[in-house]
N, C-alpha and C positions, 0 to 999 in steps of 0.2 A: 403322380405325386399330388396334384390338386385334388384328385378324387379321394385319396387317402386323407388329406388334410380336411376335406369337407366331412368325411366320415367321422373323424376325430372331433370336429366341432359339434356335430350332432350328438355324439356320445357325451361330450362335456356339457352340452345344453340340457340333456336329459338328466344327467347327474345333478346339475345345478337346480333343476326343477324339483327333483326328488328331495334334495337338501332343503330347499325353500318350503316345500310342503311339510316335511318333518318339523321344521322350525315353527311353522304356523300351528300345527297340531300340538306341539309341545307348549307353545305360548297359551293356546286355548285351555290346556289342562292346568298349567302351572301359574298363570297370572293371578289366580285367586288364592294361591297357596299361602302367601303371608297372612291374609285375613283369616283363613281357616286355621292356620297354625296358632295365631294369636287367640282365636276363639277357643281352641282346644286347651291352650295354656290357662286361660281364664277359667274355663270349666273345670279343669283339673285342680286348680287352686281352690275354687269354691267347694269342690267335692272333698278335698283334703280337710278344709276347715269344718265342713259339715260332719265328716267322719270323726274328727276329733271331738266335736260337740256331742255327737251321739255316744262316743266312748265314755265321755264324762257323765252323761246322763245314765248310761248303762251301769256305770259303777255306783252312782247314787241309788238307782233302783235296786241293784243287787244288795247294797247295804240295807236299804229299807226292807227288802224281802227277808233278809237274814234276821232283822229285828222282829218282824212279824212272826217268823217261824219260832223264834225264841219265846215270844209272848204266848203263842199258841201252845208250845210245849209246857210252859209254866202253868197255863190254865188247865191243860189236860192233867198234869201232875196234881194240881190242887183239887181238881174234880175227883180224881181217884182217891186222894187222901181224905177229903172232906165229905164225900157223898154219903157213905153209910151213916154218918152222924146226923145228917139232916133228914134222912128218910124216916117217916113214921114207921112204927113196927108193923102196921097193917099193910104197908106197901113192900116190905121186905119179902123176898121169896121164901115160902115155907116148904116143909117137907111134903105136904099134901100137893102143892103145885108141881114139885119135882116128880112125884110119882104118877101124876096125871097122864103124862106121855106114855109111861109104861102100861097103864091100864088100857089106854086107847089101842096100843099095839097088841095087847092080849085079846081084846074083843073084836079086832078087825080080822076077817079071813085073809089068808095069804093070797097073793096075786100069782096066777099061773104064768109060766114062761111061754105058753102057747097062745098068746094074744088075749088072755083074759077069760076064755071059756074052755073048760076042759070037762071030761067025764067025771073026774073025781069031785069037782066042785058041784056038779049036778047031783051026784049021789049024796053029798053032804046036805043039800037042800031038802031032799026027800026024807032023810033020817033025822032031821032036827026036831 
């Protein structure tokens, strides 16, 4: 019976040591928790305030951007309406300028689909 009692005492001692070690490790991890939690709360509050300020700033910038777009739209419309009146007649496109591109296309030889050099093109050069 004494031997059984001694065995139980050893087991209880080992269990007590395990509980003590667990308590020390838990203390090491959690004793800084209140400070960390407080820092997290302060940081979250600051972030919430900053986010609100940025939201207000974003709304202001969005409103200003809308105003700038409206002004640019009005300027574009005014340019379309007023531009022909302010251009001198010499600067307005004439029929001769419009036909210039067509004359260029007529006088330029067609480009071959075989990389630029073909027999037909060579023959044209000899007979020109």
